[in-house]
N, C-alpha and C positions, 0 to 999 in steps of 0.2 A: 477379344483380347484388349482391344482399344477401351472399352467401357470399364474394365477393371483398373486399367492404368489410369484413367481420369479419377475413378473412385479413390484410388490410393493417393492420388495427388490431392484431392480434396480433403482426404482425411488428415495429411500432413500439414496443409496448410490451416486446418482447422485446430489441430493440436497445437501449432506454433502461435496461433492467435489466442487460444484459452491459456497457455503457459505465460503469454505476456500479461494478460489479464490479472492472472495470480501474483505476479511479481509487483503489478501496480497496487493491487489490493494489500499486500504485504507492506509495500512502501507507505501507503496511506496510513495503515495502522501504526507504523513505527513512528511517522510524522506525528499522529495524533498523540501517542504516548509522550513524545519529547515536549510538544505544546503543553500538554497537561503539567507536566513536571515544571516547566518554565514558569507557567502561570501560578502554580502552587508556591514556588520559590519567591516569586516577585509579591505575592499576597503577603507571605510571611514577613518579608523584608517592609513592606508598607505598615503591617501591624506592628512590629517591632518599633518602627520609627515613631508611630504615634503613641505608644505606651511610654516613651521616654520623656 
């Protein structure tokens, strides 16, 4: 009985750890998209300023 309780506890800890990794990966993807949009917008502003 004790082995199964330990196995269940390890499973829950592993699932919590994996879910936090998924949240981090999603956050990094969102940050990457925002940084890309900001870089694109600043590039357009620079090119527009140079065209005048």
